[in-house]
N, C-alpha and C positions, 0 to 999 in steps of 0.2 A: 345648915348648920351656923349657929350665932357665934359671931366672934366675941371674945372678951374685950375688956377695955385695953389690956395691956397689949393685945394682938391688935388693935385698932391703931394704938400709939405707934407700934413697932411697924406696922406696914406704912402708916403716915410718913415716919421719918425715912423708911426705906425708899418710898416712892419719891422723896423729896430729894435724897441724896442721889439717886439714879437720874433725876431731873437735871440736878446741877451737874453731875459728871456728862450727861449727854450734851448740855449746853456748852460746856468746855471743850469737848470733842468737836461740836459741830461749828463754835465760833472761827477756828481757822479758815474752814471752806467759806463760811459766810464772809469773812474779810477779803480772801482772794476773789470772790465773785464781785463784791462791791468795789474793790480796788481796781478790778479790771474795766469797770464802765464807769469810773470816777475820773476827773480832769486830773493830770499828771501831777500839777501843781499841789492838789488837795492831797494827793497820796504821798508825796514827798515832804510836805509839811506837817504831816500826822493828824489831818483833819479827819480823815476816814478811819473811823472806828468799828461801825457796824454796817450803816446803812450808806449808799452812793453819795457823793458830793460833785456837784455839777456834772451830771450825767451825759456821757458821751460815749459812742462805739467806735472811736478812732483806733484804739487799740485793736479791737478785731477785726476792723478794716485792713490795717498794717499787716496783722497776722496772716489773713486770708489771700492777702496779694504776693506774699513770700513765696515762691516756688519751692524752697527747701521745707516748707511745712507740709505740703502735699508729698512729695518724696519721702519725708520721715514717717509721715501717717501711713503710707503704701507699704513701707518697710516693716513699721511695726506690725500693721495688720498680717503681713505675710509670717513675721516671726511668731506671732501670737498663734495664729490658726494653724500653720504648719506644725510649730513647735508642740502647741498642745496635743495635737493627734499623734504625733511621734512619740511624746513623752507618754501618752495614756497607753498606747501599744506596747510599748517597752515595759513600762510600769505593770500592766496587766499580765504580760507574758513573763514577767519575773516573779510577780507576786502570788499568782496561783500555783505555779509549780511549789514554791516554797511553803505555801499552806498546807500542802499534802503530808501527812505523816508517813506515808509510804515513801517518800521520795529519799533514796540514798543519801547521806552526807547532809540532810536538811538542816539539822542543828549547827553543823560548821558552817555552812554557807550564811544561815541567818546571823550568826556570831560574827561573821567577816564583814557582813554588810553593815551591822549595827555598830562595829566598831569607826566606821568612817564619820558617825556622829561626834566621836570623840577627839578623832585624830585627822589632820588635813596636811596635804603636802605643802601648801602654801601657794600663793600668788606666784612666785618666780617659777618653781618646778611646773606649775602648771601653764605657764606661757610658753616654757620651753618644749613641753610636751606637745602643745598646739603646733609649735613652730616646726618641730621633728614632723609632725603628721601633715604638715602642708595645710594647715587649717587656718592660717591666718588670713585677714582681708577676703574672708569667705562666707557666704550665707550659711552652706552647710555647717561649718564650724560652730555658728552661733545656735543652730537648730540642735545638732547632734551632739555637741559639747557639753551640754547642761540639760540633757534629756530627762535624767532619772533624779529626783531628789529622795534622800534616803527618808526623811520623815514621812513623804505622802507614799513612798514604797511599804513602810511599815503600817500606816493607817489601812491601805488596801488589802494588805496580805492578812492583818487582823482581821479585817471583816470577813475576808473569803473563809477564814477559820470558823468564823460564828455560823457559817451556812452547814444546817444538818447534814451529817455524812451520809444519813439515811437516803437523801434525794439522789446524790449521786451513786449510791449502790444501786438503787432501783432502777437507775438510768442505765447502768452497766448491765444489769441482767437482761435489759432490754435489748442489748447489742450497741449501745451508744458509746463512742470513743471520748478521750480526753477533749478533743476540740469541739465536739459536738456539745458535752456536759457544760464546757466553758461559754459556749455562745448560746445555747438554748436554756440553761438551767441558770448558772452562776451569774453571768452580766445582768440577765432580767430582773434577778432579786438582788441585785448590788447598784440599782439605778441611784440610790441616795448617796452611796460613798463614791460611786464613780463621779456623779455630779460634782461633788465636795471637792476631790482631786482634781478634777478639771478647772474648778475655779481656783484652787490655789495656783497650779500650773499657769493658768490664763492672767492671773494678776502679776504673777512673778515674770512672766514674758513681758506683759505690757509694760512694767516698771523698771524691767531691766535695763540697765545703761551701762555699768561700770565695763563689764566684759566687752560689750559691742565697742566702747570708747577705746579699750586697750587693742582689741584684735582688729577693729576695721579702720582701714586708711582712706578708702574710697567714699567719698562724701553721698554718693548716690546709693550707698549700702547701709547707711547709719539709720538708726531709728529715731522716732521723734523725741524719747528721751535724751538721746544724745545731742539733739539739734537743741532742746531746751536747756541742758546743761551748757553747751558752748554760748548759748544767748544769756545765760544768768553770769558765765566768767566773763564775757566780753562786755556786759553792763554793770559790772562790777564796780563801785565808785572808786575813783582816786579823788586826792585833795581837790586837783584841777577840775574834776568834773562834777563837783557838788553843786555848782552853781550854773551848771549848763542845762539848757533845753533838751538837749539830746539824751541826758541822763534821765531826766524825768519822764521822757516820753518812752524810753526805755523799761522802765519800772512798770508801767502799766501793760507795756508789749508782754513782759515776762509773765505777770498775772493773767492776762488773756490765753497766752501759750499754755499756761498749766490748766486753766479750765477747759480749752480745747482738747489738751491731752487726756483728760479724767472723764469726759463725756462719756465714751463708750463703755467704760467698767460700770458707771452709774446707770446706764439704760439697761446693760445686761444683768446685773446682781437683782434686782427684783425678781426677775423671772427662776431665778434659781435658789433664792435664799431659803424658800421651804425645805430644800434638800440639805441645806448647809449644816445647821445644828444636829439634825437627824443623822446625818452620815458621819459626822466627827463622833457622835456620842455612842451609836452602835457600833463602830471602829474601836473604841476605847473599853468596851464592857469585857472583852475576852482577851488576855495577852497569849 
């Protein structure tokens, strides 16, 4: 099918606009990478705009020699892997029953869960709740306390609703129970949605730092993002620090730590990207 002149102009401007937006989104990442391998003086004086200046690996050498980085990395991997597994199990176990029209009280429970998107208890009540449950300064508290996100729950529940009920009815005629149907029919048909939700949970767990910073006191339990936050706060310049070498070195260390922190997500994302858009779009077709 031949494109008209107007369509060619439209697609040309559209591609140009998307290219500009992509470059604007990519620039902060390129700047961080460039700053992490540039000399501290070049970063502080503003000489680094896009490409590295006076290439050096001193910042990465300093980061990789800090034992806190390895401890934080190990904790982050633990919170991410264990947290995603727990989150997916609980989300699936909640979303599948509430996707069934035959479940008594289904509408009430779905409404109750949806209300949490609008109303929240707030930070202080949540903290007091964790305290009363003895979950402060506990890895278990970080894993189980934020196991389910309502948005992810609704996406997965909606996807389960889009699966033809005839498949489940045929399985029941053959003698299959709910658990068998879930494991052998529903989950295999939901790979795209499950991969999408797992990605959401994984990124959230990997980047999460606020509640870990609030709840954890033992430095051996804090994730990498809390270590990075502490590093940024400690390296925050004061009037007395602006001309010191310590501050300039700290600037490049911060950028190097950021790069080290995001490498795993960058490595994993390409392998599950094909499920990402498909899972979200299919889950949004049927309410």
